[in-house]
PDBQT receptor file of N, H, CA, C and O in Angstrom, charges set to zero:
ATOM      1  N   MET A   1      77.403  68.203 150.804  1.00  0.00    +0.000 N 
ATOM      2  CA  MET A   1      77.791  68.999 150.154  1.00  0.00    +0.000 C 
ATOM      3  C   MET A   1      78.198  68.169 148.892  1.00  0.00    +0.000 C 
ATOM      4  O   MET A   1      78.546  67.009 149.113  1.00  0.00    +0.000 OA
ATOM      5  N   SER A   2      78.200  68.558 147.752  1.00  0.00    +0.000 N 
ATOM      6  H   SER A   2      77.918  69.500 147.573  1.00  0.00    +0.000 HD
ATOM      7  CA  SER A   2      78.180  67.837 146.214  1.00  0.00    +0.000 C 
ATOM      8  C   SER A   2      79.820  68.043 145.897  1.00  0.00    +0.000 C 
ATOM      9  O   SER A   2      80.670  68.775 146.404  1.00  0.00    +0.000 OA
ATOM     10  N   ASP A   3      79.854  67.129 144.904  1.00  0.00    +0.000 N 
ATOM     11  H   ASP A   3      79.164  66.534 144.492  1.00  0.00    +0.000 HD
ATOM     12  CA  ASP A   3      81.133  66.914 144.250  1.00  0.00    +0.000 C 
ATOM     13  C   ASP A   3      81.267  67.411 142.895  1.00  0.00    +0.000 C 
ATOM     14  O   ASP A   3      82.124  67.130 142.057  1.00  0.00    +0.000 OA
ATOM     15  N   ASP A   4      80.129  68.315 142.809  1.00  0.00    +0.000 N 
ATOM     16  H   ASP A   4      79.433  68.544 143.490  1.00  0.00    +0.000 HD
ATOM     17  CA  ASP A   4      80.021  68.918 141.367  1.00  0.00    +0.000 C 
ATOM     18  C   ASP A   4      81.370  69.857 141.291  1.00  0.00    +0.000 C 
ATOM     19  O   ASP A   4      81.717  70.652 142.164  1.00  0.00    +0.000 OA
ATOM     20  N   ILE A   5      82.013  69.604 140.123  1.00  0.00    +0.000 N 
ATOM     21  H   ILE A   5      81.731  68.958 139.414  1.00  0.00    +0.000 HD
ATOM     22  CA  ILE A   5      83.047  71.057 139.983  1.00  0.00    +0.000 C 
ATOM     23  C   ILE A   5      82.090  72.158 139.291  1.00  0.00    +0.000 C 
ATOM     24  O   ILE A   5      81.145  72.079 138.506  1.00  0.00    +0.000 OA
ATOM     25  N   VAL A   6      82.805  73.297 139.982  1.00  0.00    +0.000 N 
ATOM     26  H   VAL A   6      83.572  73.361 140.620  1.00  0.00    +0.000 HD
ATOM     27  CA  VAL A   6      82.128  74.442 139.453  1.00  0.00    +0.000 C 
ATOM     28  C   VAL A   6      83.150  75.243 138.782  1.00  0.00    +0.000 C 
ATOM     29  O   VAL A   6      84.278  75.350 139.262  1.00  0.00    +0.000 OA
ATOM     30  N   ASN A   7      82.744  75.904 137.510  1.00  0.00    +0.000 N 
ATOM     31  H   ASN A   7      81.827  75.817 137.120  1.00  0.00    +0.000 HD
ATOM     32  CA  ASN A   7      83.745  76.220 136.611  1.00  0.00    +0.000 C 
ATOM     33  C   ASN A   7      83.713  77.990 136.798  1.00  0.00    +0.000 C 
ATOM     34  O   ASN A   7      82.733  78.689 136.539  1.00  0.00    +0.000 OA
ATOM     35  N   VAL A   8      84.809  78.397 137.221  1.00  0.00    +0.000 N 
ATOM     36  H   VAL A   8      85.605  77.829 137.431  1.00  0.00    +0.000 HD
ATOM     37  CA  VAL A   8      84.660  79.611 137.976  1.00  0.00    +0.000 C 
ATOM     38  C   VAL A   8      85.827  80.218 136.936  1.00  0.00    +0.000 C 
ATOM     39  O   VAL A   8      86.887  79.626 136.731  1.00  0.00    +0.000 OA
ATOM     40  N   THR A   9      85.537  81.243 136.435  1.00  0.00    +0.000 N 
ATOM     41  H   THR A   9      84.676  81.725 136.602  1.00  0.00    +0.000 HD
ATOM     42  CA  THR A   9      86.301  81.940 135.519  1.00  0.00    +0.000 C 
ATOM     43  C   THR A   9      87.254  82.773 136.206  1.00  0.00    +0.000 C 
ATOM     44  O   THR A   9      86.905  83.085 137.345  1.00  0.00    +0.000 OA
ATOM     45  N   CYS A  10      88.382  83.222 135.808  1.00  0.00    +0.000 N 
ATOM     46  H   CYS A  10      88.665  82.969 134.883  1.00  0.00    +0.000 HD
ATOM     47  CA  CYS A  10      89.422  83.942 136.546  1.00  0.00    +0.000 C 
ATOM     48  C   CYS A  10      89.030  85.471 136.291  1.00  0.00    +0.000 C 
ATOM     49  O   CYS A  10      88.573  85.710 135.173  1.00  0.00    +0.000 OA
ATOM     50  N   PRO A  11      89.155  86.572 137.218  1.00  0.00    +0.000 N 
ATOM     51  CA  PRO A  11      88.915  87.854 136.633  1.00  0.00    +0.000 C 
ATOM     52  C   PRO A  11      90.123  88.273 135.803  1.00  0.00    +0.000 C 
ATOM     53  O   PRO A  11      91.254  87.786 135.802  1.00  0.00    +0.000 OA
ATOM     54  N   THR A  12      89.608  89.324 135.074  1.00  0.00    +0.000 N 
ATOM     55  H   THR A  12      88.690  89.720 135.075  1.00  0.00    +0.000 HD
ATOM     56  CA  THR A  12      90.672  89.737 133.991  1.00  0.00    +0.000 C 
ATOM     57  C   THR A  12      91.420  91.043 134.448  1.00  0.00    +0.000 C 
ATOM     58  O   THR A  12      90.785  91.813 135.169  1.00  0.00    +0.000 OA
ATOM     59  N   CYS A  13      92.412  91.290 134.178  1.00  0.00    +0.000 N 
ATOM     60  H   CYS A  13      92.928  90.664 133.593  1.00  0.00    +0.000 HD
ATOM     61  CA  CYS A  13      93.167  92.577 134.553  1.00  0.00    +0.000 C 
ATOM     62  C   CYS A  13      92.388  93.726 133.718  1.00  0.00    +0.000 C 
ATOM     63  O   CYS A  13      92.195  93.626 132.506  1.00  0.00    +0.000 OA
ATOM     64  N   PRO A  14      91.970  94.808 134.484  1.00  0.00    +0.000 N 
ATOM     65  CA  PRO A  14      91.252  96.069 133.746  1.00  0.00    +0.000 C 
ATOM     66  C   PRO A  14      92.029  96.759 132.750  1.00  0.00    +0.000 C 
ATOM     67  O   PRO A  14      91.515  97.496 131.909  1.00  0.00    +0.000 OA
ATOM     68  N   THR A  15      93.385  96.504 132.843  1.00  0.00    +0.000 N 
ATOM     69  H   THR A  15      93.802  95.904 133.526  1.00  0.00    +0.000 HD
ATOM     70  CA  THR A  15      94.373  97.255 131.758  1.00  0.00    +0.000 C 
ATOM     71  C   THR A  15      94.422  96.723 130.637  1.00  0.00    +0.000 C 
ATOM     72  O   THR A  15      94.231  97.302 129.567  1.00  0.00    +0.000 OA
ATOM     73  N   CYS A  16      94.774  95.166 130.851  1.00  0.00    +0.000 N 
ATOM     74  H   CYS A  16      94.929  94.696 131.720  1.00  0.00    +0.000 HD
ATOM     75  CA  CYS A  16      95.076  94.578 129.738  1.00  0.00    +0.000 C 
ATOM     76  C   CYS A  16      94.484  93.244 129.390  1.00  0.00    +0.000 C 
ATOM     77  O   CYS A  16      94.881  92.476 128.513  1.00  0.00    +0.000 OA
ATOM     78  N   GLY A  17      93.526  93.094 130.170  1.00  0.00    +0.000 N 
ATOM     79  H   GLY A  17      93.204  93.717 130.883  1.00  0.00    +0.000 HD
ATOM     80  CA  GLY A  17      92.485  91.787 129.928  1.00  0.00    +0.000 C 
ATOM     81  C   GLY A  17      93.081  90.262 130.194  1.00  0.00    +0.000 C 
ATOM     82  O   GLY A  17      92.479  89.199 130.036  1.00  0.00    +0.000 OA
ATOM     83  N   LYS A  18      94.379  90.462 130.624  1.00  0.00    +0.000 N 
ATOM     84  H   LYS A  18      94.867  91.325 130.752  1.00  0.00    +0.000 HD
ATOM     85  CA  LYS A  18      95.115  89.101 131.180  1.00  0.00    +0.000 C 
ATOM     86  C   LYS A  18      94.364  88.684 132.467  1.00  0.00    +0.000 C 
ATOM     87  O   LYS A  18      94.091  89.430 133.407  1.00  0.00    +0.000 OA
ATOM     88  N   ALA A  19      94.024  87.134 132.334  1.00  0.00    +0.000 N 
ATOM     89  H   ALA A  19      94.245  86.528 131.571  1.00  0.00    +0.000 HD
ATOM     90  CA  ALA A  19      93.586  86.477 133.566  1.00  0.00    +0.000 C 
ATOM     91  C   ALA A  19      94.557  86.572 134.759  1.00  0.00    +0.000 C 
ATOM     92  O   ALA A  19      95.774  86.392 134.716  1.00  0.00    +0.000 OA
ATOM     93  N   VAL A  20      93.830  86.876 135.796  1.00  0.00    +0.000 N 
ATOM     94  H   VAL A  20      92.842  87.022 135.830  1.00  0.00    +0.000 HD
ATOM     95  CA  VAL A  20      94.407  87.068 137.046  1.00  0.00    +0.000 C 
ATOM     96  C   VAL A  20      94.070  85.936 138.142  1.00  0.00    +0.000 C 
ATOM     97  O   VAL A  20      92.895  85.583 138.252  1.00  0.00    +0.000 OA
ATOM     98  N   GLU A  21      94.977  85.405 138.887  1.00  0.00    +0.000 N 
ATOM     99  H   GLU A  21      95.931  85.692 138.798  1.00  0.00    +0.000 HD
ATOM    100  CA  GLU A  21      94.701  84.529 139.938  1.00  0.00    +0.000 C 
ATOM    101  C   GLU A  21      94.119  85.251 140.875  1.00  0.00    +0.000 C 
ATOM    102  O   GLU A  21      94.894  86.141 141.228  1.00  0.00    +0.000 OA
ATOM    103  N   TRP A  22      92.843  85.295 141.598  1.00  0.00    +0.000 N 
ATOM    104  H   TRP A  22      92.213  84.573 141.311  1.00  0.00    +0.000 HD
ATOM    105  CA  TRP A  22      92.779  85.800 142.576  1.00  0.00    +0.000 C 
ATOM    106  C   TRP A  22      92.948  85.303 143.899  1.00  0.00    +0.000 C 
ATOM    107  O   TRP A  22      92.058  84.773 144.564  1.00  0.00    +0.000 OA
ATOM    108  N   SER A  23      94.513  85.556 144.373  1.00  0.00    +0.000 N 
ATOM    109  H   SER A  23      95.236  85.987 143.832  1.00  0.00    +0.000 HD
ATOM    110  CA  SER A  23      95.027  84.522 145.330  1.00  0.00    +0.000 C 
ATOM    111  C   SER A  23      96.084  85.593 146.338  1.00  0.00    +0.000 C 
ATOM    112  O   SER A  23      96.281  86.696 145.829  1.00  0.00    +0.000 OA
ATOM    113  N   PRO A  24      96.488  85.441 147.155  1.00  0.00    +0.000 N 
ATOM    114  CA  PRO A  24      97.474  85.989 148.044  1.00  0.00    +0.000 C 
ATOM    115  C   PRO A  24      98.913  85.955 147.254  1.00  0.00    +0.000 C 
ATOM    116  O   PRO A  24      99.884  86.576 147.687  1.00  0.00    +0.000 OA
ATOM    117  N   THR A  25      98.954  85.234 146.151  1.00  0.00    +0.000 N 
ATOM    118  H   THR A  25      98.165  84.730 145.799  1.00  0.00    +0.000 HD
ATOM    119  CA  THR A  25      99.924  85.110 145.175  1.00  0.00    +0.000 C 
ATOM    120  C   THR A  25      99.939  86.320 144.252  1.00  0.00    +0.000 C 
ATOM    121  O   THR A  25     101.012  86.687 143.774  1.00  0.00    +0.000 OA
ATOM    122  N   SER A  26      98.989  86.858 144.020  1.00  0.00    +0.000 N 
ATOM    123  H   SER A  26      98.117  86.560 144.408  1.00  0.00    +0.000 HD
ATOM    124  CA  SER A  26      98.628  87.996 143.096  1.00  0.00    +0.000 C 
ATOM    125  C   SER A  26      98.590  89.499 144.016  1.00  0.00    +0.000 C 
ATOM    126  O   SER A  26      97.555  90.026 144.423  1.00  0.00    +0.000 OA
ATOM    127  N   PRO A  27      99.846  89.969 144.199  1.00  0.00    +0.000 N 
ATOM    128  CA  PRO A  27      99.696  91.018 145.137  1.00  0.00    +0.000 C 
ATOM    129  C   PRO A  27      99.383  92.220 144.487  1.00  0.00    +0.000 C 
ATOM    130  O   PRO A  27      99.270  93.187 145.241  1.00  0.00    +0.000 OA
ATOM    131  N   PHE A  28      99.186  92.450 143.109  1.00  0.00    +0.000 N 
ATOM    132  H   PHE A  28      99.278  91.665 142.497  1.00  0.00    +0.000 HD
ATOM    133  CA  PHE A  28      98.699  93.559 142.318  1.00  0.00    +0.000 C 
ATOM    134  C   PHE A  28      97.368  93.529 141.871  1.00  0.00    +0.000 C 
ATOM    135  O   PHE A  28      96.971  94.360 141.054  1.00  0.00    +0.000 OA
ATOM    136  N   ARG A  29      96.258  92.190 142.569  1.00  0.00    +0.000 N 
ATOM    137  H   ARG A  29      96.580  91.515 143.233  1.00  0.00    +0.000 HD
ATOM    138  CA  ARG A  29      95.121  92.118 142.069  1.00  0.00    +0.000 C 
ATOM    139  C   ARG A  29      94.293  93.320 142.258  1.00  0.00    +0.000 C 
ATOM    140  O   ARG A  29      94.630  93.936 143.269  1.00  0.00    +0.000 OA
ATOM    141  N   PRO A  30      93.135  93.952 141.488  1.00  0.00    +0.000 N 
ATOM    142  CA  PRO A  30      92.927  93.039 140.194  1.00  0.00    +0.000 C 
ATOM    143  C   PRO A  30      93.586  93.332 139.044  1.00  0.00    +0.000 C 
ATOM    144  O   PRO A  30      93.021  93.148 137.966  1.00  0.00    +0.000 OA
ATOM    145  N   PHE A  31      94.805  93.802 139.109  1.00  0.00    +0.000 N 
ATOM    146  H   PHE A  31      95.263  93.952 139.985  1.00  0.00    +0.000 HD
ATOM    147  CA  PHE A  31      95.866  94.081 137.959  1.00  0.00    +0.000 C 
ATOM    148  C   PHE A  31      96.800  92.846 137.774  1.00  0.00    +0.000 C 
ATOM    149  O   PHE A  31      97.103  92.435 138.894  1.00  0.00    +0.000 OA
ATOM    150  N   CYS A  32      97.187  92.338 137.107  1.00  0.00    +0.000 N 
ATOM    151  H   CYS A  32      96.941  92.671 136.197  1.00  0.00    +0.000 HD
ATOM    152  CA  CYS A  32      98.147  91.423 136.785  1.00  0.00    +0.000 C 
ATOM    153  C   CYS A  32      99.413  91.882 136.878  1.00  0.00    +0.000 C 
ATOM    154  O   CYS A  32     100.246  91.014 136.619  1.00  0.00    +0.000 OA
ATOM    155  N   SER A  33      99.971  93.229 137.233  1.00  0.00    +0.000 N 
ATOM    156  H   SER A  33      99.294  93.935 137.444  1.00  0.00    +0.000 HD
ATOM    157  CA  SER A  33     101.217  93.290 137.288  1.00  0.00    +0.000 C 
ATOM    158  C   SER A  33     101.458  94.871 137.972  1.00  0.00    +0.000 C 
ATOM    159  O   SER A  33     100.542  95.687 138.078  1.00  0.00    +0.000 OA
ATOM    160  N   LYS A  34     102.471  95.052 138.284  1.00  0.00    +0.000 N 
ATOM    161  H   LYS A  34     103.215  94.390 138.199  1.00  0.00    +0.000 HD
ATOM    162  CA  LYS A  34     102.565  96.283 138.481  1.00  0.00    +0.000 C 
ATOM    163  C   LYS A  34     102.392  97.376 137.782  1.00  0.00    +0.000 C 
ATOM    164  O   LYS A  34     101.818  98.396 138.163  1.00  0.00    +0.000 OA
ATOM    165  N   ARG A  35     103.094  97.091 136.314  1.00  0.00    +0.000 N 
ATOM    166  H   ARG A  35     103.560  96.262 136.005  1.00  0.00    +0.000 HD
ATOM    167  CA  ARG A  35     102.935  98.003 135.371  1.00  0.00    +0.000 C 
ATOM    168  C   ARG A  35     101.349  98.244 135.132  1.00  0.00    +0.000 C 
ATOM    169  O   ARG A  35     100.976  99.416 135.075  1.00  0.00    +0.000 OA
ATOM    170  N   CYS A  36     100.729  97.573 135.039  1.00  0.00    +0.000 N 
ATOM    171  H   CYS A  36     101.031  96.621 135.085  1.00  0.00    +0.000 HD
ATOM    172  CA  CYS A  36      99.081  97.455 134.742  1.00  0.00    +0.000 C 
ATOM    173  C   CYS A  36      98.495  98.191 135.828  1.00  0.00    +0.000 C 
ATOM    174  O   CYS A  36      97.446  98.807 135.640  1.00  0.00    +0.000 OA
ATOM    175  N   GLN A  37      99.077  98.187 136.966  1.00  0.00    +0.000 N 
ATOM    176  H   GLN A  37      99.929  97.687 137.119  1.00  0.00    +0.000 HD
ATOM    177  CA  GLN A  37      98.391  99.102 137.806  1.00  0.00    +0.000 C 
ATOM    178  C   GLN A  37      99.070 100.458 137.918  1.00  0.00    +0.000 C 
ATOM    179  O   GLN A  37      98.330 101.205 138.559  1.00  0.00    +0.000 OA
ATOM    180  N   LEU A  38     100.087 101.009 137.579  1.00  0.00    +0.000 N 
ATOM    181  H   LEU A  38     100.688 100.403 137.059  1.00  0.00    +0.000 HD
ATOM    182  CA  LEU A  38     100.377 102.114 137.298  1.00  0.00    +0.000 C 
ATOM    183  C   LEU A  38     100.202 102.785 136.256  1.00  0.00    +0.000 C 
ATOM    184  O   LEU A  38     100.279 104.014 136.254  1.00  0.00    +0.000 OA
ATOM    185  N   ILE A  39      99.908 101.990 135.085  1.00  0.00    +0.000 N 
ATOM    186  H   ILE A  39      99.845 100.992 135.087  1.00  0.00    +0.000 HD
ATOM    187  CA  ILE A  39      99.185 102.541 134.108  1.00  0.00    +0.000 C 
ATOM    188  C   ILE A  39      97.672 103.254 134.387  1.00  0.00    +0.000 C 
ATOM    189  O   ILE A  39      97.283 104.361 134.016  1.00  0.00    +0.000 OA
ATOM    190  N   ASP A  40      96.935 102.183 135.201  1.00  0.00    +0.000 N 
ATOM    191  H   ASP A  40      97.252 101.284 135.502  1.00  0.00    +0.000 HD
ATOM    192  CA  ASP A  40      95.473 102.522 135.578  1.00  0.00    +0.000 C 
ATOM    193  C   ASP A  40      95.755 103.925 136.320  1.00  0.00    +0.000 C 
ATOM    194  O   ASP A  40      95.070 104.908 136.038  1.00  0.00    +0.000 OA
ATOM    195  N   LEU A  41      96.747 103.984 137.241  1.00  0.00    +0.000 N 
ATOM    196  H   LEU A  41      97.304 103.185 137.470  1.00  0.00    +0.000 HD
ATOM    197  CA  LEU A  41      96.662 105.220 138.341  1.00  0.00    +0.000 C 
ATOM    198  C   LEU A  41      96.986 106.227 137.322  1.00  0.00    +0.000 C 
ATOM    199  O   LEU A  41      96.266 107.224 137.386  1.00  0.00    +0.000 OA
ATOM    200  N   GLY A  42      97.883 106.233 136.393  1.00  0.00    +0.000 N 
ATOM    201  H   GLY A  42      98.467 105.423 136.340  1.00  0.00    +0.000 HD
ATOM    202  CA  GLY A  42      98.029 107.403 135.540  1.00  0.00    +0.000 C 
ATOM    203  C   GLY A  42      97.053 108.044 134.853  1.00  0.00    +0.000 C 
ATOM    204  O   GLY A  42      97.033 109.237 134.552  1.00  0.00    +0.000 OA
ATOM    205  N   GLU A  43      95.929 106.886 134.522  1.00  0.00    +0.000 N 
ATOM    206  H   GLU A  43      95.946 105.916 134.766  1.00  0.00    +0.000 HD
ATOM    207  CA  GLU A  43      95.000 107.315 133.688  1.00  0.00    +0.000 C 
ATOM    208  C   GLU A  43      93.954 108.051 134.507  1.00  0.00    +0.000 C 
ATOM    209  O   GLU A  43      93.113 108.834 134.066  1.00  0.00    +0.000 OA
ATOM    210  N   TRP A  44      94.136 107.680 135.769  1.00  0.00    +0.000 N 
ATOM    211  H   TRP A  44      94.819 107.044 136.128  1.00  0.00    +0.000 HD
ATOM    212  CA  TRP A  44      92.935 108.466 136.820  1.00  0.00    +0.000 C 
ATOM    213  C   TRP A  44      93.602 109.975 137.161  1.00  0.00    +0.000 C 
ATOM    214  O   TRP A  44      92.969 111.009 137.370  1.00  0.00    +0.000 OA
ATOM    215  N   ALA A  45      94.959 109.814 137.158  1.00  0.00    +0.000 N 
ATOM    216  H   ALA A  45      95.473 108.973 136.989  1.00  0.00    +0.000 HD
ATOM    217  CA  ALA A  45      95.546 111.313 137.513  1.00  0.00    +0.000 C 
ATOM    218  C   ALA A  45      95.727 112.120 136.385  1.00  0.00    +0.000 C 
ATOM    219  O   ALA A  45      96.280 113.184 136.664  1.00  0.00    +0.000 OA
ATOM    220  N   GLU A  46      95.426 111.960 135.120  1.00  0.00    +0.000 N 
ATOM    221  H   GLU A  46      94.977 111.096 134.893  1.00  0.00    +0.000 HD
ATOM    222  CA  GLU A  46      95.186 112.323 134.162  1.00  0.00    +0.000 C 
ATOM    223  C   GLU A  46      93.797 113.011 133.623  1.00  0.00    +0.000 C 
ATOM    224  O   GLU A  46      93.580 113.888 132.787  1.00  0.00    +0.000 OA
ATOM    225  N   GLU A  47      93.019 112.285 134.405  1.00  0.00    +0.000 N 
ATOM    226  H   GLU A  47      93.195 111.572 135.084  1.00  0.00    +0.000 HD
ATOM    227  CA  GLU A  47      91.451 112.440 134.345  1.00  0.00    +0.000 C 
ATOM    228  C   GLU A  47      90.832 111.944 133.019  1.00  0.00    +0.000 C 
ATOM    229  O   GLU A  47      89.843 112.430 132.471  1.00  0.00    +0.000 OA
ATOM    230  N   GLU A  48      91.608 110.847 132.570  1.00  0.00    +0.000 N 
ATOM    231  H   GLU A  48      92.412 110.452 133.015  1.00  0.00    +0.000 HD
ATOM    232  CA  GLU A  48      91.006 109.917 131.484  1.00  0.00    +0.000 C 
ATOM    233  C   GLU A  48      90.215 109.148 131.851  1.00  0.00    +0.000 C 
ATOM    234  O   GLU A  48      89.502 108.668 130.969  1.00  0.00    +0.000 OA
ATOM    235  N   LYS A  49      89.991 108.705 133.244  1.00  0.00    +0.000 N 
ATOM    236  H   LYS A  49      90.569 109.095 133.960  1.00  0.00    +0.000 HD
ATOM    237  CA  LYS A  49      88.999 107.836 133.838  1.00  0.00    +0.000 C 
ATOM    238  C   LYS A  49      88.273 108.835 134.987  1.00  0.00    +0.000 C 
ATOM    239  O   LYS A  49      88.844 109.536 135.823  1.00  0.00    +0.000 OA
ATOM    240  N   ARG A  50      87.131 108.705 134.803  1.00  0.00    +0.000 N 
ATOM    241  H   ARG A  50      86.667 108.136 134.125  1.00  0.00    +0.000 HD
ATOM    242  CA  ARG A  50      86.240 109.476 136.122  1.00  0.00    +0.000 C 
ATOM    243  C   ARG A  50      85.185 108.622 136.724  1.00  0.00    +0.000 C 
ATOM    244  O   ARG A  50      84.753 107.637 136.125  1.00  0.00    +0.000 OA
ATOM    245  N   ILE A  51      84.792 108.955 137.816  1.00  0.00    +0.000 N 
ATOM    246  H   ILE A  51      85.143 109.755 138.302  1.00  0.00    +0.000 HD
ATOM    247  CA  ILE A  51      83.239 108.381 138.255  1.00  0.00    +0.000 C 
ATOM    248  C   ILE A  51      82.091 109.206 137.599  1.00  0.00    +0.000 C 
ATOM    249  O   ILE A  51      82.189 110.431 137.528  1.00  0.00    +0.000 OA
ATOM    250  N   PRO A  52      81.379 108.772 137.284  1.00  0.00    +0.000 N 
ATOM    251  CA  PRO A  52      80.095 109.778 136.731  1.00  0.00    +0.000 C 
ATOM    252  C   PRO A  52      79.578 110.180 137.869  1.00  0.00    +0.000 C 
ATOM    253  O   PRO A  52      79.474 109.497 138.888  1.00  0.00    +0.000 OA
ATOM    254  N   SER A  53      79.177 111.516 137.691  1.00  0.00    +0.000 N 
ATOM    255  H   SER A  53      79.261 112.071 136.863  1.00  0.00    +0.000 HD
ATOM    256  CA  SER A  53      78.217 112.433 138.482  1.00  0.00    +0.000 C 
ATOM    257  C   SER A  53      77.442 113.510 137.756  1.00  0.00    +0.000 C 
ATOM    258  O   SER A  53      77.820 114.127 136.760  1.00  0.00    +0.000 OA
ATOM    259  N   ASP A  54      76.097 113.666 138.525  1.00  0.00    +0.000 N 
ATOM    260  H   ASP A  54      75.790 113.166 139.334  1.00  0.00    +0.000 HD
ATOM    261  CA  ASP A  54      75.441 114.478 138.189  1.00  0.00    +0.000 C 
ATOM    262  C   ASP A  54      75.701 116.008 138.402  1.00  0.00    +0.000 C 
ATOM    263  O   ASP A  54      75.136 116.933 137.818  1.00  0.00    +0.000 OA
ATOM    264  N   VAL A  55      76.695 116.083 139.380  1.00  0.00    +0.000 N 
ATOM    265  H   VAL A  55      77.155 115.332 139.855  1.00  0.00    +0.000 HD
ATOM    266  CA  VAL A  55      77.363 117.486 140.087  1.00  0.00    +0.000 C 
ATOM    267  C   VAL A  55      78.007 117.972 139.057  1.00  0.00    +0.000 C 
ATOM    268  O   VAL A  55      78.599 117.083 138.445  1.00  0.00    +0.000 OA
ATOM    269  N   GLN A  56      78.152 119.157 138.555  1.00  0.00    +0.000 N 
ATOM    270  H   GLN A  56      77.671 119.879 139.052  1.00  0.00    +0.000 HD
ATOM    271  CA  GLN A  56      79.046 119.873 137.996  1.00  0.00    +0.000 C 
ATOM    272  C   GLN A  56      80.140 120.550 138.606  1.00  0.00    +0.000 C 
ATOM    273  O   GLN A  56      79.688 121.418 139.353  1.00  0.00    +0.000 OA
ATOM    274  N   ILE A  57      81.407 120.527 138.610  1.00  0.00    +0.000 N 
ATOM    275  H   ILE A  57      81.774 119.822 138.003  1.00  0.00    +0.000 HD
ATOM    276  CA  ILE A  57      82.113 121.062 139.378  1.00  0.00    +0.000 C 
ATOM    277  C   ILE A  57      83.206 121.715 138.234  1.00  0.00    +0.000 C 
ATOM    278  O   ILE A  57      83.822 120.997 137.446  1.00  0.00    +0.000 OA
ATOM    279  N   THR A  58      83.334 123.175 138.280  1.00  0.00    +0.000 N 
ATOM    280  H   THR A  58      82.833 123.758 138.920  1.00  0.00    +0.000 HD
ATOM    281  CA  THR A  58      84.189 124.067 137.558  1.00  0.00    +0.000 C 
ATOM    282  C   THR A  58      85.425 124.132 138.147  1.00  0.00    +0.000 C 
ATOM    283  O   THR A  58      85.625 123.596 139.237  1.00  0.00    +0.000 OA
ATOM    284  N   ASP A  59      86.510 124.890 137.388  1.00  0.00    +0.000 N 
ATOM    285  H   ASP A  59      86.347 125.326 136.502  1.00  0.00    +0.000 HD
ATOM    286  CA  ASP A  59      87.582 125.441 137.943  1.00  0.00    +0.000 C 
ATOM    287  C   ASP A  59      87.386 126.685 138.923  1.00  0.00    +0.000 C 
ATOM    288  O   ASP A  59      88.165 126.995 139.824  1.00  0.00    +0.000 OA
ATOM    289  N   SER A  60      86.363 127.251 138.628  1.00  0.00    +0.000 N 
ATOM    290  H   SER A  60      85.730 126.999 137.896  1.00  0.00    +0.000 HD
ATOM    291  CA  SER A  60      86.068 128.677 139.385  1.00  0.00    +0.000 C 
ATOM    292  C   SER A  60      85.145 127.958 140.907  1.00  0.00    +0.000 C 
ATOM    293  O   SER A  60      84.880 128.687 141.863  1.00  0.00    +0.000 OA
ATOM    294  N   ASP A  61      84.873 126.899 140.889  1.00  0.00    +0.000 N 
ATOM    295  H   ASP A  61      85.089 126.306 140.113  1.00  0.00    +0.000 HD
ATOM    296  CA  ASP A  61      84.229 126.561 142.044  1.00  0.00    +0.000 C 
ATOM    297  C   ASP A  61      85.390 126.500 143.289  1.00  0.00    +0.000 C 
ATOM    298  O   ASP A  61      86.501 125.986 143.159  1.00  0.00    +0.000 OA
ATOM    299  N   GLU A  62      84.858 127.163 144.560  1.00  0.00    +0.000 N 
ATOM    300  H   GLU A  62      83.955 127.581 144.666  1.00  0.00    +0.000 HD
ATOM    301  CA  GLU A  62      85.962 127.345 145.545  1.00  0.00    +0.000 C 
ATOM    302  C   GLU A  62      86.016 126.068 146.308  1.00  0.00    +0.000 C 
ATOM    303  O   GLU A  62      85.018 125.406 146.593  1.00  0.00    +0.000 OA
ATOM    304  N   TRP A  63      87.317 125.745 146.639  1.00  0.00    +0.000 N 
ATOM    305  H   TRP A  63      88.128 126.283 146.407  1.00  0.00    +0.000 HD
ATOM    306  CA  TRP A  63      87.578 124.608 147.439  1.00  0.00    +0.000 C 
ATOM    307  C   TRP A  63      88.150 124.969 149.010  1.00  0.00    +0.000 C 
ATOM    308  O   TRP A  63      88.849 125.949 149.267  1.00  0.00    +0.000 OA
ATOM    309  N   SER A  64      87.767 124.122 149.834  1.00  0.00    +0.000 N 
ATOM    310  H   SER A  64      87.199 123.325 149.626  1.00  0.00    +0.000 HD
ATOM    311  CA  SER A  64      88.362 124.506 151.140  1.00  0.00    +0.000 C 
ATOM    312  C   SER A  64      88.838 123.276 151.579  1.00  0.00    +0.000 C 
ATOM    313  O   SER A  64      88.386 122.200 151.188  1.00  0.00    +0.000 OA
ATOM    314  N   ASP A  65      89.753 123.412 152.394  1.00  0.00    +0.000 N 
ATOM    315  H   ASP A  65      90.120 124.287 152.711  1.00  0.00    +0.000 HD
ATOM    316  CA  ASP A  65      90.539 122.316 153.217  1.00  0.00    +0.000 C 
ATOM    317  C   ASP A  65      89.816 122.378 154.571  1.00  0.00    +0.000 C 
ATOM    318  O   ASP A  65      89.916 121.431 155.351  1.00  0.00    +0.000 OA
ATOM    319  N   GLU A  66      89.205 123.294 154.823  1.00  0.00    +0.000 N 
ATOM    320  H   GLU A  66      89.124 124.063 154.189  1.00  0.00    +0.000 HD
ATOM    321  CA  GLU A  66      88.698 123.512 156.268  1.00  0.00    +0.000 C 
ATOM    322  C   GLU A  66      87.539 122.217 156.511  1.00  0.00    +0.000 C 
ATOM    323  O   GLU A  66      86.835 121.754 155.614  1.00  0.00    +0.000 OA
ATOM    324  N   THR A  67      87.538 121.795 157.868  1.00  0.00    +0.000 N 
ATOM    325  H   THR A  67      88.110 122.170 158.597  1.00  0.00    +0.000 HD
ATOM    326  CA  THR A  67      86.421 120.861 158.221  1.00  0.00    +0.000 C 
ATOM    327  C   THR A  67      85.589 121.604 159.146  1.00  0.00    +0.000 C 
ATOM    328  O   THR A  67      84.637 121.017 159.660  1.00  0.00    +0.000 OA
ATOM    329  N   ARG A  68      85.806 122.746 159.409  1.00  0.00    +0.000 N 
ATOM    330  H   ARG A  68      86.580 123.223 158.991  1.00  0.00    +0.000 HD
ATOM    331  CA  ARG A  68      85.000 123.518 160.544  1.00  0.00    +0.000 C 
ATOM    332  C   ARG A  68      83.675 123.947 159.693  1.00  0.00    +0.000 C 
ATOM    333  O   ARG A  68      83.693 124.153 158.479  1.00  0.00    +0.000 OA
ATOM    334  N   HIS A  69      82.580 124.041 160.488  1.00  0.00    +0.000 N 
ATOM    335  H   HIS A  69      82.565 123.873 161.473  1.00  0.00    +0.000 HD
ATOM    336  CA  HIS A  69      81.300 124.436 159.682  1.00  0.00    +0.000 C 
ATOM    337  C   HIS A  69      80.922 125.911 160.544  1.00  0.00    +0.000 C 
ATOM    338  O   HIS A  69      79.940 126.580 160.223  1.00  0.00    +0.000 OA
TER     339      HIS A  69
């Protein structure tokens, strides 16, 4: 193993961009704080963020909680 120093950049908080230490001492990672974590959750809940899909779902589509086929 070499003694070369590897320059690894810290990941940044997806909400505010602050550097986040990726270790057990950062309980909210990838977020820097509980506040940023809750902001992100709120954006998902308000559907400001979404996962892209080719499937178009409308309010008229029927949903079912049944697991039987």
